[in-house]
BAFIZA-798490 format. One record per residue (C-alpha): residue number from 1; residue in three letters; z, x, y. Coordinates in nm, 4 decimals. Each point is the difference from the previous one (the first is absolute). Layout:
<nodes>
[node NUM; "Ala"; [Z; X; Y]]
...
</nodes>
This chain:
<nodes>
[node 1; "Met"; [1.2661; -2.8194; 2.0877]]
[node 2; "Ile"; [-0.0939; -0.0048; -0.3752]]
[node 3; "Asp"; [0.2337; -0.0283; -0.2875]]
[node 4; "Ile"; [0.0051; 0.2795; -0.2233]]
[node 5; "Ala"; [0.0451; -0.2271; -0.3496]]
[node 6; "Gln"; [-0.3490; -0.2079; 0.1493]]
[node 7; "Leu"; [-0.1182; 0.3905; 0.0973]]
[node 8; "Ile"; [0.0403; 0.0710; -0.3501]]
[node 9; "Ser"; [-0.1199; -0.2774; -0.1140]]
[node 10; "Thr"; [-0.3120; 0.0390; 0.1664]]
[node 11; "Thr"; [0.0048; 0.3163; -0.1183]]
[node 12; "Thr"; [0.0521; -0.0607; -0.4013]]
[node 13; "Ile"; [-0.2623; -0.2557; 0.0280]]
[node 14; "Ser"; [-0.2513; 0.2304; 0.1227]]
[node 15; "Leu"; [0.0920; 0.2455; -0.2474]]
[node 16; "Asn"; [-0.0299; -0.2023; -0.3254]]
[node 17; "Glu"; [-0.3447; -0.1254; 0.1497]]
[node 18; "Leu"; [-0.1246; 0.3964; 0.0801]]
[node 19; "Ser"; [0.1212; 0.0298; -0.3677]]
[node 20; "Lys"; [-0.1840; -0.3098; -0.1840]]
[node 21; "Gln"; [-0.3520; 0.1027; 0.1906]]
[node 22; "Thr"; [0.0423; 0.3971; -0.0949]]
[node 23; "Thr"; [0.1127; -0.1529; -0.3871]]
[node 24; "Ala"; [-0.3370; -0.2170; 0.0167]]
[node 25; "Leu"; [-0.2301; 0.2700; 0.1559]]
[node 26; "Gly"; [0.1285; 0.2464; -0.2794]]
[node 27; "Thr"; [-0.1234; -0.2846; -0.2601]]
[node 28; "Gly"; [-0.3098; -0.0096; 0.1720]]
[node 29; "Leu"; [-0.0247; 0.3956; 0.0133]]
[node 30; "Gln"; [0.0948; 0.0113; -0.3615]]
[node 31; "Asn"; [-0.2712; -0.3271; -0.1378]]
[node 32; "Ala"; [-0.3085; 0.2196; 0.2181]]
[node 33; "Ala"; [0.0966; 0.3460; -0.1320]]
[node 34; "Pro"; [0.1753; -0.0023; -0.3170]]
[node 35; "Gly"; [0.2672; 0.2690; 0.0011]]
[node 36; "Asn"; [-0.0762; 0.3200; -0.3246]]
[node 37; "Lys"; [-0.0643; -0.0109; -0.3555]]
[node 38; "Asn"; [0.3674; -0.0365; -0.0394]]
[node 39; "Gly"; [0.0268; -0.2628; 0.1820]]
[node 40; "Asn"; [0.1818; 0.1223; 0.2730]]
[node 41; "Pro"; [-0.0913; -0.1375; 0.3546]]
[node 42; "Ser"; [-0.1604; 0.2333; 0.2453]]
[node 43; "Asn"; [0.2131; 0.1564; 0.2561]]
[node 44; "Ser"; [-0.1363; -0.2451; 0.2941]]
[node 45; "Val"; [0.1718; -0.2645; -0.2186]]
[node 46; "Gln"; [0.2491; 0.1439; -0.0972]]
[node 47; "Tyr"; [0.0888; 0.1094; 0.3377]]
[node 48; "Leu"; [-0.0442; -0.3517; 0.1556]]
[node 49; "Leu"; [0.2067; -0.1374; -0.2915]]
[node 50; "Asp"; [0.2989; 0.2589; 0.1267]]
[node 51; "Ile"; [0.0260; -0.1386; 0.3386]]
[node 52; "Ser"; [-0.0491; -0.3419; -0.1286]]
[node 53; "Asp"; [0.3322; 0.0862; -0.1827]]
[node 54; "Ala"; [0.1749; 0.2056; 0.3167]]
[node 55; "Leu"; [-0.0753; -0.3052; 0.2253]]
[node 56; "Ala"; [0.1279; -0.2463; -0.2702]]
[node 57; "Asp"; [0.2997; 0.2431; 0.0050]]
[node 58; "Ile"; [0.0877; 0.0442; 0.3726]]
[node 59; "Ala"; [-0.0832; -0.4128; 0.0294]]
[node 60; "Lys"; [0.2978; -0.0412; -0.2651]]
[node 61; "Lys"; [0.2366; 0.2399; 0.2145]]
[node 62; "Cys"; [-0.0960; -0.2264; 0.3465]]
[node 63; "Glu"; [0.1158; -0.2685; -0.1709]]
[node 64; "Glu"; [0.3076; 0.1741; -0.2080]]
[node 65; "Leu"; [0.0562; 0.0684; 0.4445]]
[node 66; "Thr"; [-0.0382; -0.3597; 0.0938]]
[node 67; "Leu"; [0.2785; -0.1104; -0.2242]]
[node 68; "Leu"; [0.2021; 0.2721; 0.1651]]
[node 69; "Ser"; [-0.0983; -0.1056; 0.3523]]
[node 70; "Met"; [0.0963; -0.3855; -0.0551]]
[node 71; "Gln"; [0.3612; 0.1337; -0.1826]]
[node 72; "Tyr"; [0.0241; 0.1681; 0.3260]]
[node 73; "Arg"; [-0.0361; -0.2550; 0.2167]]
[node 74; "Asp"; [0.1861; -0.2490; -0.2156]]
[node 75; "Thr"; [0.2975; 0.2202; -0.0102]]
[node 76; "Gln"; [-0.0206; 0.0339; 0.3752]]
[node 77; "Lys"; [-0.0129; -0.3932; 0.0562]]
[node 78; "Asn"; [0.3421; 0.0509; -0.1760]]
[node 79; "His"; [0.1259; 0.2265; 0.2411]]
[node 80; "Asp"; [-0.0397; -0.2031; 0.2644]]
</nodes>
């Protein structure tokens, strides 16, 4: 059976990679199709950048879960 910390770590790595790729996609789209006259990005670009931020936030929460999982495991070992 897979260790929960391992699963969370794998998920974190995947989310961070997805975040990077989404940012790259948004940047590429911004370069190919610049925003409006005011310099604001198009809705598609903004959507991709927002998704990238959300994925990065979820990855950060996963990292926090990893730390909690490790702390819990350490306290369990101390009680045994």
